[in-house]
DRENDO-1510 file (C-alpha; in Angstrom, 1 decimal, always signed):
<recs>
REC; n; res; u; v; w
REC; 1; MET; +37.7; -31.0; +27.6 .
REC; 2; LYS; +35.4; -33.0; +25.5 .
REC; 3; TYR; +32.0; -31.5; +24.7 .
REC; 4; ASP; +29.0; -33.8; +24.4 .
REC; 5; PHE; +27.1; -32.5; +21.4 .
REC; 6; ASP; +24.5; -35.4; +21.6 .
REC; 7; LYS; +23.1; -34.4; +24.7 .
REC; 8; VAL; +19.7; -33.0; +24.4 .
REC; 9; ILE; +19.1; -29.8; +26.4 .
REC; 10; GLU; +15.8; -28.6; +26.9 .
REC; 11; ARG; +15.4; -25.0; +25.7 .
REC; 12; LYS; +11.5; -24.5; +25.9 .
REC; 13; GLY; +10.5; -22.0; +28.5 .
REC; 14; THR; +13.9; -20.0; +28.1 .
REC; 15; GLY; +12.7; -17.1; +25.9 .
REC; 16; SER; +14.2; -18.9; +23.1 .
REC; 17; THR; +13.1; -17.4; +19.7 .
REC; 18; LYS; +13.8; -20.9; +18.2 .
REC; 19; TRP; +11.6; -22.9; +20.3 .
REC; 20; ASP; +9.3; -20.5; +22.3 .
REC; 21; LEU; +7.5; -19.0; +19.3 .
REC; 22; ASN; +5.8; -21.9; +17.5 .
REC; 23; GLU; +2.5; -20.9; +18.2 .
REC; 24; LYS; +2.8; -17.4; +17.1 .
REC; 25; LEU; +5.2; -18.1; +14.3 .
REC; 26; PHE; +3.6; -21.3; +12.6 .
REC; 27; GLY; +0.3; -21.8; +14.1 .
REC; 28; THR; +1.1; -24.9; +16.1 .
REC; 29; ASP; +3.8; -26.3; +18.9 .
REC; 30; ASP; +3.7; -29.8; +17.1 .
REC; 31; VAL; +6.8; -29.0; +15.0 .
REC; 32; LEU; +10.5; -29.8; +15.2 .
REC; 33; ASP; +12.5; -26.6; +15.2 .
REC; 34; MET; +15.4; -26.4; +12.5 .
REC; 35; TRP; +14.9; -23.1; +11.3 .
REC; 36; VAL; +16.7; -20.1; +13.0 .
REC; 37; ALA; +20.4; -20.0; +12.8 .
REC; 38; ASP; +21.5; -20.7; +16.2 .
REC; 39; MET; +22.5; -23.8; +17.9 .
REC; 40; ASP; +21.1; -26.2; +20.2 .
REC; 41; PHE; +24.6; -26.9; +21.7 .
REC; 42; PRO; +25.9; -25.3; +24.9 .
REC; 43; CYS; +28.5; -22.5; +24.8 .
REC; 44; PRO; +32.2; -23.2; +25.3 .
REC; 45; GLU; +33.4; -23.4; +28.8 .
REC; 46; PRO; +35.8; -20.7; +28.6 .
REC; 47; VAL; +33.0; -18.4; +27.6 .
REC; 48; VAL; +30.5; -19.3; +30.3 .
REC; 49; LYS; +33.3; -19.0; +32.8 .
REC; 50; ALA; +34.2; -15.7; +31.7 .
REC; 51; ILE; +30.7; -14.3; +31.4 .
REC; 52; GLN; +30.2; -16.0; +35.4 .
REC; 53; LYS; +33.2; -14.3; +36.4 .
REC; 54; ARG; +32.3; -10.8; +35.2 .
REC; 55; ALA; +28.7; -11.3; +36.4 .
REC; 56; GLU; +30.3; -11.6; +40.0 .
REC; 57; HIS; +31.1; -7.8; +40.0 .
REC; 58; PRO; +27.9; -6.3; +41.0 .
REC; 59; ILE; +28.2; -3.0; +38.8 .
REC; 60; TYR; +27.3; -3.4; +35.2 .
REC; 61; GLY; +27.9; +0.2; +34.1 .
REC; 62; TYR; +28.9; +1.7; +30.7 .
REC; 63; THR; +31.7; -0.4; +29.0 .
REC; 64; TYR; +34.0; -0.1; +26.0 .
REC; 65; PRO; +36.1; -2.4; +24.0 .
REC; 66; SER; +39.4; -3.1; +26.0 .
REC; 67; ASP; +42.7; -3.1; +24.2 .
REC; 68; ASP; +42.9; -7.0; +25.1 .
REC; 69; LEU; +39.8; -7.5; +23.0 .
REC; 70; ASN; +41.4; -5.6; +20.2 .
REC; 71; GLN; +44.5; -8.0; +20.5 .
REC; 72; ALA; +42.3; -11.0; +20.6 .
REC; 73; VAL; +40.7; -9.8; +17.3 .
REC; 74; VAL; +43.9; -9.4; +15.6 .
REC; 75; ASP; +45.6; -12.7; +16.8 .
REC; 76; LYS; +42.4; -14.6; +15.5 .
REC; 77; MET; +42.7; -12.9; +12.1 .
REC; 78; LYS; +46.1; -14.0; +12.0 .
REC; 79; ARG; +45.9; -17.3; +13.3 .
REC; 80; ASP; +42.9; -18.6; +11.4 .
REC; 81; TYR; +43.4; -16.7; +8.2 .
REC; 82; ASP; +46.9; -15.6; +7.8 .
REC; 83; TRP; +45.2; -11.8; +7.5 .
REC; 84; GLU; +47.2; -9.1; +9.3 .
REC; 85; ILE; +45.0; -6.3; +10.3 .
REC; 86; GLU; +45.5; -3.4; +12.6 .
REC; 87; LYS; +43.5; -2.6; +15.6 .
REC; 88; ASP; +42.5; +0.8; +14.3 .
REC; 89; TRP; +40.7; -1.1; +11.7 .
REC; 90; ILE; +38.2; -2.6; +14.0 .
REC; 91; VAL; +34.6; -1.2; +14.9 .
REC; 92; TYR; +32.4; -3.1; +17.3 .
REC; 93; CYS; +28.5; -3.4; +16.3 .
REC; 94; THR; +25.6; -5.3; +18.4 .
REC; 95; GLY; +25.5; -7.6; +15.4 .
REC; 96; ILE; +26.3; -8.2; +11.7 .
REC; 97; VAL; +22.7; -7.3; +10.8 .
REC; 98; SER; +22.9; -3.8; +12.2 .
REC; 99; GLY; +26.6; -3.5; +11.0 .
REC; 100; VAL; +25.1; -4.0; +7.5 .
REC; 101; TYR; +22.5; -1.4; +7.9 .
REC; 102; SER; +25.1; +1.2; +8.8 .
REC; 103; ALA; +27.4; +0.1; +6.1 .
REC; 104; VAL; +24.7; +0.6; +3.5 .
REC; 105; LYS; +23.7; +3.9; +5.2 .
REC; 106; SER; +27.2; +5.1; +5.1 .
REC; 107; LEU; +27.8; +4.5; +1.3 .
REC; 108; THR; +24.3; +5.6; -0.3 .
REC; 109; MET; +21.8; +8.5; -0.4 .
REC; 110; PRO; +18.1; +7.4; -0.6 .
REC; 111; GLY; +17.4; +6.2; -4.1 .
REC; 112; ASP; +20.7; +4.7; -5.0 .
REC; 113; GLN; +21.1; +0.9; -5.4 .
REC; 114; ILE; +23.0; -2.2; -3.7 .
REC; 115; VAL; +23.7; -5.7; -5.4 .
REC; 116; VAL; +22.9; -8.8; -3.5 .
REC; 117; GLN; +23.5; -12.4; -4.8 .
REC; 118; PRO; +20.1; -14.4; -4.4 .
REC; 119; PRO; +19.0; -16.7; -3.1 .
REC; 120; VAL; +20.7; -15.0; -0.3 .
REC; 121; TYR; +20.3; -14.2; +3.6 .
REC; 122; TYR; +16.8; -12.1; +3.6 .
REC; 123; PRO; +17.6; -9.4; +6.1 .
REC; 124; PHE; +20.0; -7.9; +3.4 .
REC; 125; TYR; +17.0; -7.0; +1.6 .
REC; 126; ASN; +15.5; -4.7; +4.6 .
REC; 127; ALA; +18.7; -3.4; +5.1 .
REC; 128; ILE; +19.0; -1.8; +1.4 .
REC; 129; ARG; +15.2; -0.9; +1.5 .
REC; 130; ASP; +15.2; +0.4; +5.1 .
REC; 131; ASN; +17.8; +2.8; +3.9 .
REC; 132; GLY; +15.7; +4.1; +1.2 .
REC; 133; CYS; +17.6; +2.2; -1.5 .
REC; 134; HIS; +16.7; -0.4; -4.1 .
REC; 135; VAL; +17.8; -3.9; -4.5 .
REC; 136; VAL; +19.5; -5.1; -7.7 .
REC; 137; ALA; +19.6; -9.0; -7.9 .
REC; 138; ASN; +22.8; -10.5; -9.5 .
REC; 139; ASN; +21.4; -14.2; -9.0 .
REC; 140; LEU; +23.8; -16.9; -8.4 .
REC; 141; LYS; +23.9; -19.7; -11.2 .
REC; 142; PHE; +22.7; -23.0; -10.1 .
REC; 143; ASP; +23.1; -26.0; -12.6 .
REC; 144; GLY; +21.5; -28.5; -10.2 .
REC; 145; GLU; +24.7; -29.4; -8.3 .
REC; 146; ARG; +26.8; -26.3; -7.4 .
REC; 147; TYR; +26.1; -22.5; -7.1 .
REC; 148; GLU; +28.6; -20.1; -8.9 .
REC; 149; MET; +28.6; -16.1; -8.9 .
REC; 150; ASP; +27.4; -14.7; -12.4 .
REC; 151; PHE; +29.9; -12.5; -13.5 .
REC; 152; ASP; +28.6; -11.5; -16.8 .
REC; 153; ASP; +25.4; -10.5; -15.4 .
REC; 154; LEU; +27.0; -8.6; -12.6 .
REC; 155; GLU; +29.1; -6.5; -15.2 .
REC; 156; THR; +25.9; -5.9; -17.0 .
REC; 157; LYS; +24.2; -4.3; -13.9 .
REC; 158; PHE; +27.5; -2.3; -13.2 .
REC; 159; LYS; +27.8; -0.9; -16.5 .
REC; 160; PRO; +26.3; +2.8; -16.9 .
REC; 161; LYS; +22.8; +2.9; -18.7 .
REC; 162; THR; +23.0; +4.7; -22.1 .
REC; 163; THR; +19.7; +6.1; -22.4 .
REC; 164; PHE; +19.3; +9.8; -22.2 .
REC; 165; PRO; +18.6; +11.1; -19.8 .
REC; 166; PRO; +20.9; +9.1; -17.8 .
REC; 167; SER; +19.3; +7.2; -14.9 .
REC; 168; VAL; +19.7; +8.9; -11.7 .
REC; 169; PRO; +20.1; +5.8; -9.3 .
REC; 170; ARG; +23.7; +4.1; -9.5 .
REC; 171; ILE; +25.1; +1.0; -7.7 .
REC; 172; ARG; +26.9; +2.1; -4.6 .
REC; 173; GLY; +27.8; -1.3; -3.0 .
REC; 174; LEU; +27.5; -4.9; -3.2 .
REC; 175; ILE; +26.7; -7.3; -0.2 .
REC; 176; LEU; +28.7; -10.5; -0.4 .
REC; 177; CYS; +27.7; -13.3; +1.9 .
REC; 178; HIS; +30.8; -15.7; +2.1 .
REC; 179; PRO; +30.3; -18.3; +3.3 .
REC; 180; HIS; +27.0; -18.0; +1.7 .
REC; 181; ASN; +23.9; -18.4; +3.4 .
REC; 182; PRO; +21.7; -20.3; +2.7 .
REC; 183; VAL; +23.5; -22.3; -0.5 .
REC; 184; GLY; +26.7; -23.0; +1.6 .
REC; 185; ARG; +29.1; -21.9; -0.8 .
REC; 186; VAL; +32.7; -20.8; +0.4 .
REC; 187; TYR; +34.2; -18.7; -2.4 .
REC; 188; LYS; +37.5; -19.6; -3.7 .
REC; 189; GLU; +40.3; -17.0; -3.9 .
REC; 190; GLU; +40.1; -16.9; -7.8 .
REC; 191; GLU; +36.4; -16.4; -7.4 .
REC; 192; LEU; +36.6; -13.7; -4.9 .
REC; 193; LYS; +39.6; -12.0; -7.1 .
REC; 194; GLU; +37.3; -11.9; -10.4 .
REC; 195; LEU; +34.6; -10.3; -8.0 .
REC; 196; ALA; +36.8; -7.8; -6.4 .
REC; 197; ASP; +38.1; -6.8; -9.9 .
REC; 198; LEU; +34.8; -6.2; -11.2 .
REC; 199; CYS; +33.7; -4.2; -8.1 .
REC; 200; MET; +36.9; -1.9; -8.2 .
REC; 201; GLU; +36.7; -1.4; -12.0 .
REC; 202; TYR; +33.2; +0.0; -11.3 .
REC; 203; ASN; +33.9; +1.9; -7.8 .
REC; 204; THR; +31.5; -0.4; -5.9 .
REC; 205; PRO; +32.5; -1.2; -2.3 .
REC; 206; ILE; +32.2; -4.8; -1.1 .
REC; 207; ILE; +30.2; -5.4; +2.4 .
REC; 208; SER; +31.4; -8.9; +3.1 .
REC; 209; ASP; +29.2; -10.7; +5.6 .
REC; 210; GLU; +31.8; -13.7; +6.7 .
REC; 211; ILE; +29.7; -14.6; +10.1 .
REC; 212; HIS; +30.1; -18.3; +9.0 .
REC; 213; CYS; +33.8; -18.2; +8.2 .
REC; 214; ASP; +34.7; -20.5; +10.9 .
REC; 215; LEU; +32.1; -23.3; +10.2 .
REC; 216; LEU; +33.7; -25.3; +7.4 .
REC; 217; MET; +33.4; -28.6; +5.9 .
REC; 218; LYS; +36.4; -31.1; +5.8 .
REC; 219; GLY; +38.9; -29.8; +3.2 .
REC; 220; VAL; +37.6; -26.3; +2.9 .
REC; 221; GLU; +39.3; -23.2; +3.7 .
REC; 222; HIS; +38.1; -19.6; +4.2 .
REC; 223; VAL; +39.9; -16.8; +2.5 .
REC; 224; PRO; +38.5; -13.4; +3.7 .
REC; 225; THR; +37.5; -11.3; +0.9 .
REC; 226; ALA; +39.9; -8.5; +1.9 .
REC; 227; LYS; +42.9; -10.4; +2.2 .
REC; 228; ILE; +42.9; -11.0; -1.7 .
REC; 229; SER; +45.3; -7.8; -2.1 .
REC; 230; LYS; +45.9; -4.5; -0.5 .
REC; 231; GLU; +43.9; -3.0; -2.9 .
REC; 232; VAL; +40.7; -5.1; -2.1 .
REC; 233; GLU; +41.6; -4.8; +1.5 .
REC; 234; GLN; +40.9; -0.9; +1.4 .
REC; 235; PHE; +37.6; -1.6; -0.8 .
REC; 236; THR; +36.2; -4.1; +1.7 .
REC; 237; MET; +34.0; -3.7; +4.9 .
REC; 238; THR; +34.4; -7.5; +6.7 .
REC; 239; PHE; +32.0; -8.2; +9.2 .
REC; 240; MET; +32.5; -11.2; +11.5 .
REC; 241; SER; +31.2; -12.6; +14.9 .
REC; 242; ALA; +31.4; -15.4; +17.4 .
REC; 243; SER; +27.8; -15.5; +17.6 .
REC; 244; LYS; +27.3; -18.6; +15.1 .
REC; 245; THR; +30.4; -20.3; +15.7 .
REC; 246; PHE; +30.0; -20.3; +19.8 .
REC; 247; ASN; +26.2; -19.9; +20.0 .
REC; 248; ILE; +26.3; -16.5; +21.5 .
REC; 249; ALA; +23.9; -14.6; +19.3 .
REC; 250; GLY; +21.7; -13.6; +22.7 .
REC; 251; ILE; +24.5; -11.8; +24.1 .
REC; 252; PRO; +25.3; -10.1; +20.6 .
REC; 253; ALA; +28.6; -8.7; +19.7 .
REC; 254; SER; +30.1; -8.4; +16.2 .
REC; 255; VAL; +33.3; -7.1; +14.6 .
REC; 256; ALA; +33.6; -4.8; +11.7 .
REC; 257; VAL; +37.1; -4.6; +9.9 .
REC; 258; ILE; +37.3; -1.5; +8.0 .
REC; 259; PRO; +40.7; -0.6; +6.8 .
REC; 260; ASN; +39.8; +2.4; +4.6 .
REC; 261; PRO; +40.0; +5.3; +7.1 .
REC; 262; LYS; +37.5; +7.4; +5.2 .
REC; 263; TRP; +34.9; +4.6; +4.7 .
REC; 264; ARG; +35.7; +3.7; +8.6 .
REC; 265; ALA; +34.7; +7.2; +9.7 .
REC; 266; LYS; +31.4; +7.3; +7.7 .
REC; 267; PHE; +30.6; +3.9; +9.1 .
REC; 268; VAL; +30.9; +5.0; +12.6 .
REC; 269; ALA; +29.1; +8.3; +11.9 .
REC; 270; ALA; +26.2; +5.9; +10.2 .
REC; 271; ARG; +25.8; +3.9; +13.4 .
REC; 272; ALA; +25.3; +6.8; +15.7 .
REC; 273; GLY; +23.2; +5.6; +18.6 .
REC; 274; GLN; +23.6; +1.9; +17.7 .
REC; 275; SER; +27.1; +1.6; +19.1 .
REC; 276; GLY; +26.7; +0.2; +22.6 .
REC; 277; VAL; +27.8; -3.3; +22.8 .
REC; 278; SER; +27.0; -5.0; +26.0 .
REC; 279; ILE; +29.6; -5.8; +28.9 .
REC; 280; PHE; +28.7; -9.7; +28.4 .
REC; 281; GLY; +28.9; -9.5; +24.6 .
REC; 282; LEU; +32.3; -7.9; +24.7 .
REC; 283; VAL; +33.4; -10.5; +27.5 .
REC; 284; ALA; +32.1; -13.5; +25.6 .
REC; 285; LEU; +33.6; -12.3; +22.2 .
REC; 286; GLU; +37.0; -11.9; +23.8 .
REC; 287; ALA; +36.9; -15.3; +25.5 .
REC; 288; ALA; +35.5; -17.1; +22.2 .
REC; 289; PHE; +38.3; -15.7; +20.1 .
REC; 290; ARG; +41.0; -16.4; +22.6 .
REC; 291; HIS; +40.1; -19.9; +24.1 .
REC; 292; GLY; +37.5; -21.3; +21.8 .
REC; 293; LYS; +39.8; -23.3; +19.4 .
REC; 294; GLU; +39.2; -26.6; +21.3 .
REC; 295; TYR; +35.3; -26.1; +21.1 .
REC; 296; GLN; +35.5; -25.1; +17.5 .
REC; 297; GLU; +37.6; -28.3; +16.3 .
REC; 298; GLN; +35.2; -30.4; +17.9 .
REC; 299; LEU; +32.1; -28.7; +16.8 .
REC; 300; SER; +33.3; -28.7; +13.2 .
REC; 301; GLU; +33.7; -32.5; +13.3 .
REC; 302; TYR; +30.3; -33.0; +14.7 .
REC; 303; LEU; +28.6; -30.8; +12.4 .
REC; 304; TYR; +30.6; -32.5; +9.4 .
REC; 305; GLU; +29.1; -35.9; +10.7 .
REC; 306; ASN; +25.6; -34.2; +10.9 .
REC; 307; VAL; +25.6; -33.1; +7.4 .
REC; 308; MET; +26.9; -36.4; +6.0 .
REC; 309; TYR; +24.3; -38.3; +7.9 .
REC; 310; PHE; +21.7; -36.0; +6.6 .
REC; 311; LYS; +22.8; -36.0; +3.1 .
REC; 312; ASP; +23.4; -39.8; +2.8 .
REC; 313; TYR; +19.9; -40.4; +4.6 .
REC; 314; ILE; +18.0; -38.5; +2.0 .
REC; 315; GLU; +20.0; -40.0; -0.8 .
REC; 316; LYS; +19.2; -43.4; +0.4 .
REC; 317; ASN; +15.5; -42.9; +1.6 .
REC; 318; ILE; +13.9; -39.5; +0.0 .
REC; 319; PRO; +15.3; -39.8; -3.5 .
REC; 320; LYS; +12.7; -37.0; -4.8 .
REC; 321; VAL; +14.5; -34.3; -2.7 .
REC; 322; LYS; +18.3; -33.3; -3.1 .
REC; 323; VAL; +20.8; -31.7; -0.6 .
REC; 324; VAL; +23.3; -29.1; -2.1 .
REC; 325; ASP; +26.6; -30.2; -1.1 .
REC; 326; PRO; +27.4; -27.5; +1.5 .
REC; 327; GLU; +31.2; -26.4; +1.8 .
REC; 328; GLY; +30.5; -24.1; +5.0 .
REC; 329; THR; +28.0; -23.1; +7.7 .
REC; 330; TYR; +25.6; -25.5; +9.5 .
REC; 331; LEU; +22.5; -25.0; +7.1 .
REC; 332; ALA; +21.6; -27.6; +4.5 .
REC; 333; TRP; +19.7; -26.2; +1.5 .
REC; 334; VAL; +17.5; -28.7; +0.2 .
REC; 335; ASP; +16.1; -28.7; -3.3 .
REC; 336; MET; +12.3; -30.0; -2.9 .
REC; 337; ARG; +11.2; -29.1; -6.4 .
REC; 338; GLY; +10.9; -32.7; -7.3 .
REC; 339; LEU; +7.7; -33.0; -5.0 .
REC; 340; GLY; +6.1; -30.7; -7.5 .
REC; 341; LEU; +4.6; -28.3; -4.9 .
REC; 342; SER; +3.9; -24.8; -5.1 .
REC; 343; ASN; +5.6; -22.4; -2.5 .
REC; 344; GLU; +2.7; -22.3; -0.2 .
REC; 345; GLU; +1.8; -26.0; -0.7 .
REC; 346; LEU; +5.4; -26.9; +0.2 .
REC; 347; ARG; +5.3; -24.4; +3.3 .
REC; 348; GLU; +2.0; -26.3; +4.4 .
REC; 349; PHE; +3.5; -29.7; +3.7 .
REC; 350; MET; +6.4; -29.1; +6.0 .
REC; 351; LEU; +4.4; -27.6; +8.9 .
REC; 352; LYS; +1.6; -30.0; +8.9 .
REC; 353; LYS; +2.4; -33.2; +7.4 .
REC; 354; ALA; +6.4; -33.3; +8.1 .
REC; 355; ARG; +5.7; -31.1; +11.2 .
REC; 356; LEU; +9.1; -29.5; +10.8 .
REC; 357; ALA; +9.6; -26.0; +11.2 .
REC; 358; LEU; +12.2; -24.6; +8.7 .
REC; 359; ASP; +13.1; -21.6; +6.7 .
REC; 360; CYS; +11.3; -21.7; +3.2 .
REC; 361; GLY; +13.5; -21.2; +0.4 .
REC; 362; PHE; +11.5; -18.2; -1.3 .
REC; 363; ILE; +12.1; -16.0; +1.7 .
REC; 364; PHE; +15.8; -15.9; +0.6 .
REC; 365; GLY; +14.8; -14.1; -2.8 .
REC; 366; PRO; +14.8; -15.2; -6.4 .
REC; 367; GLY; +16.1; -18.7; -7.1 .
REC; 368; GLY; +14.8; -19.9; -3.6 .
REC; 369; GLU; +11.6; -21.2; -4.7 .
REC; 370; GLY; +11.1; -24.8; -4.1 .
REC; 371; PHE; +13.9; -25.0; -1.5 .
REC; 372; GLN; +13.8; -25.6; +2.3 .
REC; 373; ARG; +16.8; -24.6; +4.7 .
REC; 374; PHE; +17.5; -27.0; +7.7 .
REC; 375; ASN; +19.6; -26.1; +10.6 .
REC; 376; LEU; +21.9; -28.8; +11.5 .
REC; 377; ALA; +23.3; -27.6; +14.5 .
REC; 378; CYS; +21.8; -29.7; +17.0 .
REC; 379; PRO; +22.0; -33.3; +18.5 .
REC; 380; ARG; +22.0; -36.3; +16.3 .
REC; 381; ALA; +18.5; -37.4; +17.6 .
REC; 382; TYR; +16.9; -34.4; +16.2 .
REC; 383; VAL; +18.3; -35.0; +12.7 .
REC; 384; THR; +17.2; -38.5; +12.7 .
REC; 385; GLU; +13.7; -37.5; +14.0 .
REC; 386; ALA; +13.6; -34.8; +11.2 .
REC; 387; LEU; +14.5; -37.2; +8.7 .
REC; 388; GLU; +12.2; -39.8; +9.7 .
REC; 389; ARG; +9.2; -37.3; +9.8 .
REC; 390; LEU; +10.1; -35.9; +6.1 .
REC; 391; GLU; +10.6; -39.5; +4.9 .
REC; 392; LYS; +7.1; -40.7; +6.2 .
REC; 393; ALA; +5.5; -37.3; +4.7 .
REC; 394; VAL; +7.0; -37.7; +1.4 .
REC; 395; LYS; +5.9; -41.3; +0.9 .
REC; 396; GLU; +2.3; -40.2; +1.8 .
REC; 397; LEU; +2.5; -37.9; -1.0 .
REC; 398; GLU; +2.9; -40.7; -3.3 .
</recs>
């Protein structure tokens, strides 16, 4: 079927985190919401029908992942990424954030260290600190155009300290965001290999958040980190979900693929008490993975056009700000340092002058200062309105 992504669907009054909490979160309802990463598009019809069919049965008791769902996950990995996995490797979680929490817990003791690559998805910091561990920042390198991993800095962080007595904390894992939220990088195979070689050399497991793996710009391919080699496969916990691509974050279900049996057992033990994925989450996940390809292809085309429209408009009309070329996700990472505003001034400017509710760059950690993250997974009318508001506000600064 043909999906109409231009159609504006009213979400206020539906308990939407994105649209119904403006007064509480931003102090005003006079803003256009382009912050939290869910889409303003309807879910795929096969997902809606699958949920409706299951809802017709009047008993919603305890449930479990079926073998059909396991097969749907296996089939998707092979079909979309040419990655052959085994059903036994699959563990289901309520969401990727809860999965990352459990992964950190399974690999560490309080006082240990976990590497992140800022500016990066901010719940990673909480997943580390809430487990009693310390954040080690391996900042991405940015040349004004493109972000790269800093392997020299990473190796420096990995190397044992030579002071005596030796420092007690050591790095027990690295959280990789691939595709990267918020900067939009989709790492190439050679980059992933260099990262994995370093991690294996220093015995540092990789926790790979690949939730945006289906959301790619034209000509870009996603390579799962674990697919680099059989050795890397055993050294990686991979997290994927249907929630971003098919807009079902409100009925959460995610997939952890953990080939290493020892790590898988520790992960399962660490998530004790958090293992119950809902009936509708499992149903939606299977329907999306089995029958969502048509929707995904149309969505990708629309998102690409939104991103290009957004980028071209800013280049022509708001030259003081700059869009970092995204390779994946539906998030635009926008450099606003040219406006000469502090973090707080920029936040107030976006809310009160541009009347846009966005994610401020500084919440993503070091390197995010002076940036704003825009969610472009919305009808083009919203993108146009946001651009016009931003242009007007910037001109009033001059």
